N, C-alpha and C positions, 0 to 999 in steps of 0.2 A: 504494500500500500504506500509506503514512504517513497519507493521508487517511482510509482505512478505520479505522486504529487510533485516530484522534482523532475519529471520528464519535460524536456524542452523541445522535442521534435526530432531528436536524433537518438537512435538506440545505441548506447555505448557498450563497451565491454563489460562494465559492471552490471548493466541490465541483462545482457546475454548470459552471464554466469549465473545470475539469480534465477532467470527463467529456466536455465538448464537444471539447476538444483530442484526447482519446483516440478519440472517434468519427471525428474528422477524420483521425487517423493510421491508423485502420482502413480508411477509404475510399480515401485518396490512394494508398497503395502498391498496392492492388488495381487501381485505375484506371491507375496508371503501368505495371503489368505488361501490361495489355491493350493500351495504346497502343504500348509498346515492341515487343511481339510483332507488331503490325500494321505498324509502320514499318520494322523492321529484320529481316534474316535471322538465324536462330538461330546463335549462335557461343558460344565459351567466355566472353567478357566479358559478353554479354547474359545468359548463364546465371548468372554471378556476381551481376549486378544483380537478377535475378529472385529468386534465393535470399536475398539480403539483405532484399528487401521482404517475402518470406514470413516470415523470422525476426522482422522488426519487427511484423508482424501477430500472430504467435503470442505475442510478448512482451506486447503491449498486451492481447490477449485474456486472458492469464494474470493480468495486473494487475487487469483488470476483474472477473474471477472472484473473486480474493482480496478486492477491495473489496466485492463482493456478499456474500461470506461474513461479513465484519466487520459490514456493515449488518444482515444477517439475524440475526446473533448479538446485536446490540443490541436488536432488536425481539422476539426470542424470549423466552418466559417462563422457560426454563431455559437457562443458559449452556452452550455447546458445549465440553466438556472437551478434545476432540481437535482443536480449531481450529488449534493450532500444527502438528499433524501434517498437516492438510489443506493448510495454507499451504506446508509443506515439500514435499509431494508435487506440488503445482501448480508450484512453482518448479523442482523437480527435473525434472518433465516438460518444462517449457520449456527447461531447460538441455540435456536429452537431445536434444530436437529440434534445438537450435542445433548441438550436437556432430555429429549425424548429417548435417545439412545441410553443415557444414564438411567432413566426410569426403567426402561426395559431390562437393562443389565441388573439393576437392583432387584426387580421382581423375579427374574429368572434365577439369579444366584441365591436369593433367599429361598425360593421354592426348592432348588436343588439341594441346598444345605439342610433344610428341614426334612426332606425326603431321603437324604443320604446319611453319611456319617457326620453328625454334628460335632463341631469342635470349637474351642474358644478362639483359635486363630482365624478360622473362617468367619465367625461371628464378628470379630474385631474388624476384619477387612470389609465386611458388608456394612458395618456401622460407619466406618470412615468414608466409604463410598457414598452412603446415604447422606452424610453431612456435607462433605466437600463437593461432590459432583451433582447432587440433587438439590439439597436445601440451599446451599450457598449460591449455586447458579440461578435457582429460581428467585432468590432474594435479590441478587444483583440485577437480573434481567427486569424484574418488576420495578426496582428503584430507577433504573435507566428509563423505562417506559414512562413512569410518573414524571420524571424530570423533563423529558422531552415534551410530554403533553402539557405540562405546566408552562414551559417556555413558549410553545405555540399559542396557547390560550392567552397568555399575557401579551405576546407580540400582536396578536389580532386585535387587542383592545386599544392599541396605539393608533393615532391618526396618521394618515398619509400627508406628506407635505404637498402644498399646492404648487402650481407652476410659478406663480409670483414669488412664493417663498424661496424656491430653488434658484430663481434668477437673481433675487436680491442676495442670497447667500453666496452663490457662485464659488463653491468650495468643493472639496473632495471628502469622501468618507474617511474618517481617521482610523478606521480598522483596516481597510484594504487599500486606501490611498487611490481609489478610482473615482472618476467623476460621478456626481450625484444626479443621475437622470431621474431616479425615483428614490424616495427616502421616507422612512418613518421618523416621526417627531416624538422624542421622549418627553416626560413631564417636566424635565429640567431644560427643555427647549434646545436639545441637541439633535443633529440629523445624522442618520446612518442608513445604509442599505438594509432592507428587510432581512435578507439572507445573512449578512454579516452580523446583524444584531441578534438574530436567532442563534447563531453559533456562539455568540458571546454569552447569551443567557443560559446556554448549557453549562457554562463554567461558573459564572457568577451573576449577581443581580445588580451590581454597581455600574453606573455609567462610566464608560471608558475615558470620558473627558473630565468630569468633575467628581466622580466617585459617589454621587448621590444615588439613592435607590431609584432604579428605573421605573419600577411599579411596586405598589404594596404587595406583600406576600398574600398568596391565596388563603 
């Protein structure tokens, strides 16, 4: 993702090496799944290994799709205003897949343990998996969703600047330093691009110019 954000129109050796590593990571887990299924009988621990490889494949595919979006955005005649949303949805889809896999792994390993030889080590592994891979992921994903929804809701409550206001201001957005063709006006009377301000609200609620509260808390 960082490579895509720094892409300037020319694929450098750094990009090629990273893409080659991503291609290798895509191929090796799939090959490992095939080999393991042929060599070993299916059990709970083989299921865990297979699911981990599937998650790795999906993560790399998501990163490559995001990279492709950044590259296409550089070469397109008009910039994609919703690029940030696309990146968020791709990352969210990858996280949802990871969470669903973690839930399935938890259910299957718990069932296999209860119906097999129960032991303290297996119970400990299942408990750690339930906490870190299921509960913590669900908590993190939900908090990110609430943060994003709150930022969008508060941003939509701000007024758009009029043409006369923008002409009188004749300035640039202090976040991205691009011309203000359209802008949102904060309650402290500062002007920012809607997309720039939305990204800013994901991080903090203070105005980038005067550090006043952009909007009261929900």
